[in-house]
C-alpha positions as CSV (number, residue, x, y, z in Angstrom):
1,M,-52.5,3.6,49.5
2,K,-56.0,2.9,48.1
3,A,-57.8,5.4,46.0
4,Q,-61.1,6.7,47.4
5,P,-64.1,6.3,45.1
6,G,-64.2,9.3,42.8
7,A,-60.7,10.5,43.7
8,A,-58.2,11.0,40.9
9,A,-54.9,9.0,41.2
10,S,-51.8,11.1,41.9
11,A,-49.6,11.5,38.8
12,S,-46.4,11.9,40.8
13,V,-46.6,8.9,43.2
14,M,-47.9,5.4,42.5
15,A,-48.3,2.6,45.0
16,V,-46.6,-0.7,44.3
17,P,-47.9,-4.1,45.6
18,D,-45.7,-4.0,48.8
19,G,-47.1,-0.6,49.8
20,T,-44.0,1.5,49.1
21,A,-44.3,4.5,46.8
22,L,-42.8,4.6,43.3
23,T,-41.7,8.1,42.9
24,G,-40.4,10.0,39.9
25,R,-36.9,9.7,41.2
26,V,-37.1,5.9,41.2
27,V,-38.6,5.9,37.7
28,A,-35.8,8.2,36.5
29,L,-33.2,6.0,38.1
30,L,-34.6,2.8,36.5
31,A,-34.8,4.5,33.1
32,G,-31.2,5.7,33.3
33,L,-30.0,2.3,34.3
34,S,-31.8,0.6,31.4
35,A,-30.4,3.2,29.0
36,I,-26.7,2.5,29.9
37,S,-26.5,-0.8,27.9
38,V,-27.9,0.9,24.7
39,L,-25.7,3.9,25.2
40,S,-22.6,1.8,25.7
41,T,-23.3,-0.1,22.5
42,N,-23.7,3.1,20.5
43,I,-20.5,4.6,21.9
44,I,-18.3,1.6,20.8
45,L,-19.7,1.1,17.3
46,P,-17.6,3.8,15.6
47,A,-14.5,2.2,17.1
48,F,-15.1,-1.2,15.5
49,P,-13.0,-0.6,12.4
50,E,-10.0,0.4,14.5
51,I,-10.5,-2.5,16.9
52,G,-10.7,-4.9,13.9
53,R,-7.4,-3.5,12.5
54,Q,-5.6,-3.9,15.8
55,L,-6.9,-7.5,16.3
56,G,-6.2,-8.4,12.7
57,C,-9.8,-9.3,11.8
58,L,-12.7,-7.8,9.8
59,P,-14.9,-5.3,11.7
60,A,-17.9,-7.3,10.7
61,S,-16.6,-10.3,12.7
62,L,-16.6,-8.3,15.9
63,G,-20.2,-7.8,16.3
């Protein structure tokens, strides 16, 4: 999908090198997948003191 001279590029679909379209759904999926690791880390942080107590170590040594 090559842009015509003087034509504005579409904001909702962008062509990638192999010619397939990169849609908003794909971008949202990739953003969601990349956010999972950050979210999982933030979810477990409040539990570190209890995890440390159950393992018999300091919470600081867990992370």
